[in-house]
C-alpha positions in Angstrom: 99.2 87.5 106.8 97.5 89.9 109.3 94.0 89.8 107.8 92.3 87.4 105.5 88.7 87.5 104.3 87.6 84.5 102.3 84.5 84.7 100.1 82.3 86.8 102.5 78.7 87.0 101.5 76.4 89.4 103.3 72.8 89.8 102.3 70.0 92.1 103.6 66.9 90.3 102.2 67.2 90.7 98.4 70.1 93.1 98.6 73.6 91.5 98.4 75.9 93.9 100.4 79.0 91.8 99.9 79.2 89.3 97.1 81.9 86.6 97.7 84.3 89.3 98.8 88.0 88.3 99.7 91.0 90.3 100.6 94.3 89.8 102.3 96.5 92.3 104.2 100.2 91.9 105.0 101.9 93.1 108.1 103.0 96.7 107.9 100.7 97.5 104.8 98.4 100.4 104.3 95.7 98.7 102.5 93.0 100.8 100.9 89.3 100.0 100.3 88.1 102.4 97.6 84.6 102.8 96.3 81.5 104.9 96.1 79.1 105.3 99.0 77.1 102.1 99.4 79.8 99.9 97.8 80.3 97.7 100.8 83.4 99.2 102.5 81.9 99.7 105.9 80.0 96.4 105.7 83.3 94.6 105.0 84.8 96.2 108.1 81.9 95.2 110.3 82.0 91.6 109.1 85.8 91.6 109.6 85.4 92.6 113.2 82.5 90.2 113.9 80.4 93.2 114.5 78.0 91.9 111.9 76.8 88.4 111.0 77.4 87.3 107.5 75.9 84.5 105.5 79.0 82.6 104.3 82.8 82.8 104.3 85.3 83.3 107.1 87.6 85.9 108.5 91.1 85.3 110.0 93.1 88.0 111.9 96.5 87.5 113.3 96.2 83.9 112.3 93.0 83.3 114.4 89.5 82.8 113.2 87.5 85.8 114.1 84.3 85.7 116.2 82.4 88.0 118.5 84.1 86.9 121.7 87.6 86.7 120.4 88.8 89.4 122.8 92.5 88.6 122.6 92.4 89.5 118.8 90.1 92.5 119.4 92.3 94.2 121.9 95.0 94.2 119.3 92.8 96.2 116.9 92.2 99.9 116.8 89.0 101.2 115.2 88.3 104.7 114.0 84.8 104.9 112.4 83.4 107.7 110.1 81.1 109.0 112.9 82.7 110.8 115.7 82.5 108.5 118.8 83.4 110.7 121.8 81.7 111.9 125.0 80.7 115.5 125.1 80.8 115.5 128.9 84.5 114.6 129.0 87.6 116.7 128.0 89.9 115.7 125.3 92.3 114.1 127.8 89.4 112.3 129.6 88.1 110.9 126.4 91.3 109.4 125.3 92.1 108.1 128.8 88.6 106.4 128.9 89.1 104.6 125.5 92.7 103.7 126.3 91.5 102.3 129.7 89.3 99.7 128.0 92.6 98.0 127.1 95.3 99.3 129.4 94.7 98.9 133.1 98.0 100.1 134.6 97.5 103.8 135.3 101.2 104.9 134.7 101.3 103.0 131.4 97.9 104.4 130.4 99.0 107.9 131.3 102.0 107.6 129.0 99.9 106.1 126.2 97.4 108.9 126.4 100.1 111.6 126.4 101.7 109.8 123.4 98.4 109.8 121.4 97.8 113.5 122.2 101.2 114.4 121.0 100.9 112.2 117.9 97.8 113.9 116.5 98.9 117.3 117.6 96.1 118.4 120.1 98.2 119.0 123.2 96.9 122.7 123.6 93.3 121.4 123.6 93.6 118.6 126.2 91.3 120.4 128.7 88.7 121.3 126.0 85.4 119.5 125.7 84.5 118.2 122.2 81.8 120.8 121.6 84.5 123.5 121.7 86.6 121.8 118.9 86.5 122.4 115.2 85.5 119.5 112.9 89.2 118.8 112.0 90.2 118.7 115.7 87.3 116.4 116.5 88.6 114.0 113.7 92.0 114.1 115.3 90.5 113.4 118.7 88.6 110.5 117.2 91.8 109.1 115.8 93.7 109.5 119.2 90.9 107.6 120.9 91.2 104.8 118.5 95.0 104.3 118.6 95.8 105.3 122.1 96.2 101.7 123.3 98.8 101.1 120.6 97.1 98.5 118.5 98.9 96.3 115.9 96.0 96.6 113.4 94.3 100.0 112.8 91.1 100.3 110.8 90.2 103.8 109.6 86.7 104.3 108.0 86.7 107.6 106.0 88.6 109.5 108.8 88.9 112.7 106.7 85.3 113.2 105.7 84.3 117.0 106.0 87.5 118.3 107.5 89.5 121.4 106.5 92.6 121.0 104.4 95.0 121.5 107.2 93.5 118.9 109.5 93.2 116.5 106.5 96.9 116.9 105.7 97.7 116.3 109.4 95.6 113.2 109.6 97.2 111.8 106.4 100.6 112.5 107.9 99.7 110.7 111.1 98.6 107.6 109.2 101.8 107.6 107.2 103.8 107.8 110.5 101.7 104.9 111.9 102.9 102.7 109.1 106.5 103.8 109.7 106.1 102.4 113.2 105.2 99.0 111.8 101.4 99.2 112.2 99.1 97.5 109.7 96.3 99.9 108.5 93.1 99.2 106.6 91.9 102.6 105.1 88.4 103.0 103.6 87.6 106.1 101.7 86.1 107.4 98.4 88.8 109.9 97.9 91.1 108.3 95.4 93.8 110.9 95.9 94.2 109.8 99.5 94.6 106.2 98.5 97.2 107.1 95.9 99.2 109.0 98.5 98.8 106.5 101.4 98.2 102.9 100.2 100.7 100.2 99.3 97.8 98.1 97.7 94.1 98.7 97.3 90.9 97.1 96.3 88.2 98.9 94.4 84.6 97.8 95.4 81.3 98.4 93.7 78.0 96.9 94.8 79.7 94.5 97.2 82.1 93.0 94.5 85.8 93.4 94.0 86.4 95.3 90.8 90.1 95.2 90.9 93.0 94.8 93.3 96.7 95.9 93.1 99.0 98.9 93.6 97.9 102.3 92.4 100.2 102.1 89.4 99.2 98.4 88.6 95.5 99.5 88.5 96.2 102.7 86.4 98.2 100.6 84.0 95.1 98.4 83.3 93.4 101.4 81.7 93.2 101.5 77.9 93.6 105.3 78.2 96.8 107.1 77.8 97.3 110.8 78.1 94.3 113.1 78.9 94.6 116.5 77.2 92.6 119.6 78.2 92.7 122.4 75.8 91.1 125.9 76.1 89.9 126.7 72.6 87.3 129.3 71.7 84.5 128.5 69.3 85.9 125.2 68.0 84.1 124.5 64.7 81.8 121.5 64.8 83.5 119.9 61.8 86.9 120.1 63.5 85.4 118.5 66.6 84.2 115.7 64.4 87.6 115.2 62.8 89.3 115.1 66.2 86.7 112.7 67.5 87.3 110.4 64.6 91.1 110.2 64.9 92.0 106.5 65.4 94.0 107.3 68.6 91.2 109.3 70.3 89.2 107.2 72.7 86.9 110.1 74.0 86.3 113.7 73.1 84.2 116.3 74.9 83.9 120.0 74.1 81.9 122.2 76.5 82.2 125.8 77.6 85.3 126.4 75.3 87.2 123.4 76.9 88.0 120.4 74.9 88.9 117.2 76.9 90.6 114.4 74.8 91.3 110.9 76.1 94.0 109.2 73.9 95.1 105.6 73.7 98.5 104.5 75.0 100.4 105.4 71.9 103.1 108.1 71.5 103.4 111.6 69.9 99.8 112.5 70.5 100.7 116.1 71.4 102.7 116.9 68.3 100.1 115.3 65.9 97.2 117.2 67.7 99.0 120.6 67.7 100.0 120.1 64.0 96.3 119.4 63.2 95.1 122.5 65.0 97.7 124.7 63.4 96.7 123.4 60.0 93.1 124.4 60.7 94.1 127.9 62.2 92.8 126.9 65.6 94.4 129.0 68.5 95.0 127.1 71.7 94.7 129.5 74.6 95.8 126.9 77.3 96.7 123.2 77.4 97.4 120.7 80.1 98.2 117.0 80.0 97.7 114.4 82.7 97.8 110.6 83.1 94.8 108.5 84.0 93.9 108.6 87.6 92.2 105.9 89.7 89.0 107.7 89.1 89.4 107.6 85.3 90.1 103.8 85.6 87.0 103.3 87.8 84.9 105.3 85.4 86.2 103.2 82.5 85.5 99.9 84.3 82.2 100.6 85.9 80.8 103.5 83.9 80.2 105.7 86.8 82.0 108.3 88.9 83.8 107.1 92.0 82.0 109.5 94.2 78.5 108.7 93.1 76.0 107.7 95.8 74.1 105.3 93.7 
């Protein structure tokens, strides 16, 4: 076990930021923390790293109890926070060299590590640029390079793809996948559920400081009572027909707006055939139809009653 949090409680006066929160991360895992803004993801990280005092519970990393002065553990950790943390006065190379130098004193080793980090995130042609000359996506890559240049065993990434262009986002996700291939253990916080589905071996969904559910993406999606979700483009669907669809025993949820019907079915079979037969019998022309399985966001909405990206 690389990381173990046991019943962490963190309060700010009457606000409970973490409510007896526990999690465990195995070596070589990419472990996701998923939840809306304000759910407790960043607070959990700060408590984990002993950057924030908490009211009760304990944290163990690499088999050692974590505390603010446990520098032997801290030097084995790489941290990439959501806010860009580089120096505008330094070039790309100098920034990475500075942060790597906090852990690696030997100049030759550090030079190699810095070159490795630059190559890894794909910013070699920008090594002499200062941060203000970089795009938002390149700044994110620089931020990542600064956090991993000393080759840590545990890497904590706090929403590293916020407000980046698709190309940079894909590059960052590819880099994270490669870090795991090299045996690194990664904790990844985000409110983008598709990133977690792509990256993470296991994940925890948080809301208001509480663990909602933990497991693999497939395990969590299997917990949903929903089966297929069908979206149909149908012009001027008669209200009586809408009511009949809504009252079908296998229909869990129905919504019709702007000529688009979205139908959530239970986990039974043959829903498509039955629905199309019903629509044909009522002379309803379907212009377009798509089918998808429940996503993590659908499960989260079902469990908590709110969208995953909500700020509240």
